[in-house]
C-alpha positions in Angstrom: 129.5 106.2 135.6 128.2 103.5 137.7 125.8 104.1 140.0 127.4 102.3 142.9 126.1 101.6 146.7 126.2 104.3 148.7 129.0 106.4 146.3 128.1 110.0 145.6 126.2 109.2 142.4 123.9 106.5 144.5 123.2 109.3 147.5 122.5 112.1 145.0 120.3 109.7 143.6 118.3 109.3 146.9 118.3 112.6 147.5 117.0 113.5 143.5 114.4 110.5 144.4 112.8 112.5 147.6 113.0 115.5 145.6 110.9 114.0 142.8 108.5 113.3 145.4 107.8 116.4 147.5 107.6 118.6 143.8 105.0 116.1 142.6 103.2 117.1 145.9 103.4 120.8 145.1 102.6 120.6 141.9 99.1 118.7 142.7 98.3 119.9 146.5 96.1 122.7 145.0 95.1 120.6 142.2 91.3 119.1 141.9 91.1 115.3 142.4 90.6 114.7 139.0 94.0 116.4 137.4 96.3 114.5 140.2 94.9 111.1 139.4 95.5 111.9 135.7 99.1 112.9 136.9 99.8 110.3 139.2 98.0 107.0 136.6 100.6 107.5 134.0 103.4 107.3 136.7 102.0 104.6 138.1 101.9 102.8 134.9 106.1 102.9 134.7 106.5 99.8 137.3 104.3 97.4 134.5 107.0 99.3 131.6 109.7 98.1 134.0 108.4 94.5 134.2 107.5 94.5 130.1 111.2 95.6 129.9 112.9 93.1 132.0 110.6 90.2 130.7 111.6 90.8 126.9 115.5 92.5 127.6 117.3 89.9 129.4 116.4 86.9 127.7 115.2 85.1 130.5 111.5 85.9 131.3 111.2 82.7 134.1 114.0 85.1 136.3 112.0 88.7 135.7 108.4 87.1 136.6 106.6 89.8 138.4 106.8 87.8 141.9 108.7 90.4 143.6 107.0 92.8 146.0 108.1 95.6 144.3 106.5 93.8 140.8 103.3 93.1 143.0 103.0 96.8 144.1 103.9 97.6 140.2 101.0 95.9 139.2 98.2 96.8 142.1 99.5 100.4 142.0 97.7 101.9 138.7 94.2 100.5 140.2 94.8 101.9 143.7 95.6 105.3 141.8 92.4 104.8 139.7 90.1 103.5 142.0 91.0 104.9 145.0 90.3 101.8 147.1 90.8 101.8 150.5 91.7 98.1 150.8 94.6 98.2 148.0 95.8 101.7 148.9 96.0 101.0 152.7 98.2 97.4 151.3 100.4 99.6 149.6 101.6 101.7 152.7 103.3 98.6 153.1 104.6 97.2 149.8 106.0 100.6 149.0 108.4 99.8 151.5 109.6 97.4 149.5 110.7 99.9 147.0 112.6 101.8 148.8 114.7 99.2 150.0 115.0 98.0 146.6 116.6 102.1 145.9 118.5 102.3 149.3 119.9 98.5 149.1 121.0 98.3 145.1 122.9 95.9 145.5 122.0 93.9 142.0 122.2 97.2 140.2 125.2 99.1 142.1 127.4 98.5 138.5 124.8 99.6 136.5 125.6 102.6 134.1 124.1 105.8 135.5 121.1 106.6 133.2 121.4 103.4 131.4 118.0 101.3 129.9 118.7 99.6 132.8 119.3 101.8 135.8 116.0 103.7 134.6 113.9 100.7 134.0 114.9 99.9 137.8 114.9 103.3 139.4 112.1 105.5 138.2 109.3 102.6 138.6 110.8 102.1 142.1 110.8 105.8 143.4 107.1 106.3 141.8 106.2 102.6 143.4 107.3 104.0 146.8 106.2 107.9 146.2 102.3 107.4 144.8 101.2 105.3 147.5 102.1 107.8 150.3 100.5 110.8 147.7 97.6 109.0 147.4 96.9 109.4 151.5 99.0 113.2 151.7 96.9 114.6 148.9 93.6 113.3 150.5 92.7 111.0 147.5 92.2 107.9 149.8 91.9 107.8 154.2 94.2 105.8 156.4 92.0 103.5 157.8 93.4 101.2 160.8 90.9 98.5 160.4 93.0 97.8 157.2 95.7 96.6 159.1 94.7 92.7 159.0 93.9 92.4 155.4 96.9 94.2 154.6 98.6 91.3 157.1 96.7 88.9 155.4 96.6 89.7 151.4 100.8 90.0 152.3 101.4 86.7 154.1 98.7 84.6 151.3 100.4 86.3 148.3 104.1 85.0 149.6 102.7 81.3 150.0 101.5 81.6 146.7 104.7 83.2 145.3 107.3 80.5 147.6 105.0 77.5 145.8 105.5 79.1 142.0 109.4 79.2 143.3 109.4 75.4 144.1 106.9 75.1 140.5 109.8 76.8 138.7 112.9 75.6 140.6 111.4 72.0 139.8 110.8 72.4 136.1 112.9 74.4 134.8 116.7 75.8 134.6 116.0 78.6 136.6 116.1 79.1 140.2 113.7 81.3 141.2 113.9 83.0 144.4 111.4 85.3 144.5 110.2 87.2 147.7 113.2 85.6 148.9 110.9 83.0 150.1 113.9 80.2 148.8 117.0 81.6 149.8 118.3 84.8 152.1 120.0 87.1 149.4 121.0 90.4 151.7 121.8 91.3 155.2 118.5 91.3 156.5 116.9 88.5 155.6 120.2 86.2 156.0 120.2 87.9 159.8 116.7 86.3 159.8 118.1 83.1 158.1 120.1 82.5 161.1 117.3 82.7 163.8 115.0 80.5 161.5 117.2 78.5 159.3 114.3 77.2 157.1 113.1 78.7 154.0 110.0 80.1 153.6 109.7 79.8 157.4 112.6 82.5 157.8 110.4 85.7 156.3 108.0 85.3 158.9 110.3 87.2 161.3 109.2 90.0 159.2 105.8 90.2 160.0 106.0 91.6 163.9 108.2 94.2 162.1 105.6 95.2 159.4 103.2 94.8 162.8 105.1 97.5 164.6 105.3 99.5 161.4 101.9 99.6 161.1 100.8 100.7 164.6 103.0 103.6 164.2 101.7 104.8 160.8 97.9 104.3 161.9 99.0 105.5 165.6 96.9 108.7 165.2 93.5 106.6 164.1 94.2 104.3 166.6 94.6 107.0 169.6 91.7 108.7 168.4 89.5 105.6 168.3 90.7 104.4 171.9 89.6 108.1 172.7 86.1 108.0 171.8 85.4 104.7 172.9 86.7 105.8 176.4 84.6 108.9 175.8 81.3 107.3 174.8 81.5 104.7 177.9 82.5 107.6 180.3 79.3 109.0 179.0 77.2 105.8 179.1 78.4 105.5 182.8 76.9 109.1 184.0 
């Protein structure tokens, strides 16, 4: 049976992904931070296992370098889990969206055999790459910090720029047509919409920045509102 795109199998897999994350939360919510990390860390390494699988399995390593957002998420996630680094963890609140999109808009994997090796090394790592960053905050292992909005946007844009130059180098000196982080060509309906507005490689993806910024403002709204109220109260106290 094929996975399909919004077939019954695909829809059930999306529900299963949500269930996996919810069950993990309920299992871990009353455990000690040490136990929570012991459980989350091995799961966070599934993305690295997927990177190794793709590099070795398909006979074209340059086509499967860990330069897509989900692969970069996979490399950073175990470090974030072990160290509970504030900057990295807050960064993953954005990067984890790539994993969610990859599972929902599974265009390239729709014909994959359900529960085949390719499916398992795609589906489960993406589920954990989306869910574990959220669990880090929900379980209280890391705190949201609105001050990380600047670092999140800055790091993401820097990485995107580096990846674009990697694409150019690969395309110039090999037979592989690299399009990591879609910096060269729009390959899905969303990026195609961006490209129609700004029809230039690399630059067109900057239309995602205001979308991400709005998302971050929503995510950090409670913290920003609390900061505003405290600042207003301080000013009122100072004028009395």
